[in-house]
N, C-alpha and C positions, 0 to 999 in steps of 0.2 A: 342711555337715559334721556328721555324727552322731558325737558324742563317746561312745565306748564306756566301759564301766565302768573299765577300766584307765587310760584317759586321764583320766577324771573324777577318779579317785583321785590320779593324778599331779598334776593341777591343784590339788587340795586340799593335797597335800604342798607344792607350789611356793608356794601362797598362805601357808602357815604359815612357810615359809622366808623369804619376802619380808617378812612381818609382823615376824618376829624380827630380820631384818637392819635394817629401817627403825626398829624400836624401839631397837635398839642405837645407830644413828646419831643418833636423836632424843635419846637419853639423853646422849650426848657433848655435843651442842649445849646441852642444858639445864644440864649440869654446868659448862660453860664460862661460861654466863650466870649461874651461882650462883643458880639458881631454888630455891624451897622444894619440898618433896616433892609437893605438889599440882601445882605448875608442871611438875615433871619428868614426872608422869603425863600431864598434858595435852599436853605436847610429844611424848612418846613415842606416845600414842594418835593424835594429829594426824598425825605423820609416817608412821605405819604404816597408818592406815585412811582418811584423808581422800580420797586419790586414788580408792579404790574407791567411796566414797560419792558423789563427784562423777560418776564413770562411771555408776553406777546411776541417779542423778538424770537424767542426759542420756538414758538409755535408758527413762526414765519408769517405773522400777521402784522398789519399796521397797528401800532399801539393804540389801544382804545382811547387814551387821553388825547390823541391827535385826531380822533373822529368825533367823539362826544365832548360837549362843552362842560358837562357837570363836574367831572373829576377835578379839573383845574380850577373851576369856579369855587367848588367847595373848599379846596385847599387854600386858595387865595383869600376867600371870605373868612375861614377859620383863623388864618394867620393875621389878617387885618384886625379882626375882633380882639385877638389876644394882644396885639401891639397896642391897641387903643385902651384896653381895660386892665392890663396886667398889673399896673401899679395899685389898682383898687382891690386886688385879690391877695389875701394873706396866705403865706406858706405854699404858694403854687409851685415853688421850685424844689420842694422836698423830694427826696429820692423815691419815697413811696408813691407819691402822685405820679411821677414820671413812669415808674415801673408798672403801675396800675393801668395807665393809659396805653402803655406799650403792650401789656398783656391782652387788652381788648383788641387792639389792632393786629397783634400777632395771631390770635385765634381766628379772627374774622377773615384775614387775608389767607390763612392756611386753608380755610374752607373754600374760599373763592378759587384759589389756585388749583386745589385738588378736584373741585367740581369741573373746572375747565379741562383738566386732564381726562376726566371721565367722558366729557362731551367729545373729546378727540380720540376716544377709544384707546388710550394709552394703557400700558401694563402697569402693574403695581409700582414699579420703580419710577416710571414717568409721572404717575399721579402724585406720588409722595414728593418727588423732586420739584414738581411744579408748585405744589402746596408750600413747600419749604422756601423756595426761591421767591415766591410772591410775598411771603410773610417776612422774610429776613433781608431781602434784596435792598429795600430802601434804607434800612438801618446800616447795612454794610457799606453802601455807597456814601451815606451821610458821614459815618465814622471815618471812612477813608479820606473824604474831603477835609475833615477836621483833624486828620493825622492822629486818630485815636485807634486803639485796638477794638475791632468790632465786637459787639456784645456776644455774638455767637461763639467767639473764640475764648471767652473768659467767664461768661455768666452761666452758672449752672441752670439746667432746664430751660434754656432759651430756645436753642435749636431743637431740643428734645420735645418741647411743647408743640412746635410746628410739626415735628415728625409724628407725634402721637395723634394730633388732630387729623392730619392727612390720612394716617392709617385707619382711623375710625370712620372717616368718610368713605374710604375704599371698602371697608368691611360692610358698612350700611348699604352700599351699592350692590355688593355681592349677594347680600341676603334680601335684596329688594325692599329695603326699609329707608330709602333716601327721601324722606318727606320733611315738611316744614318743621314740626316740633323736634324731630330727631336731629336736624341740622342745628337748631337753636341750642339743643341740649349738648351737642358736641362742642359748640362754642363756649358754653357755660363751663363744661369740664376743662377745657383748655385754660380759661381764665382762672379757674379755681386752682388748678395744678400750678400755674405760674405764681399765683399769689402765695400759696402754701410754700412753694420753693423759696420765695423771697423772704417770707416771715421766719421760716425754719432754717434759712441759710443753707439750703441743699445745693450741693455741687456734684458734678460728675468727678470721678477720680482723676487726679492730675499726675503726670509723670514727674 
């Protein structure tokens, strides 16, 4: 798949959206844990960037965040703005807001990871794995740092959403329909599935 300029710009925009969404989710978690300012920054940065770093290491690349300035700047700017204005925003710590922001980041990063797998001509397992690790890696590292059980191990349709989104991207590539609107629609599907799972309290069967 040759990514044209429009698609490349779209991916960059999606990356920024995902970083902001996961930074917001990380901020809420850090606030609940009553961390100091440094702890808040660490959690926000980990939430928003660790998944991409893991993905790049798997692909034997220098992590993009160490080459380009914008991912770190976006994460730091998002965190700083939240630190400065959070007291003026009502009910920002509600579970629904956290999960909604997490749903956006989850879907966006699943798409970005799976597209990179396609660029590297990986098979379906590699594409889906990259999509999932990009989407959930930051949350897993964050929760591990905070000594929490990662969401993927307990929240229904968390890892499942990343799996579905990555599979849809793979299918679109196979049928040669990997274009702007189709990618946006896949992200929309992922967000909707996650929100419905939250509202309806859907869970995968437990042992």
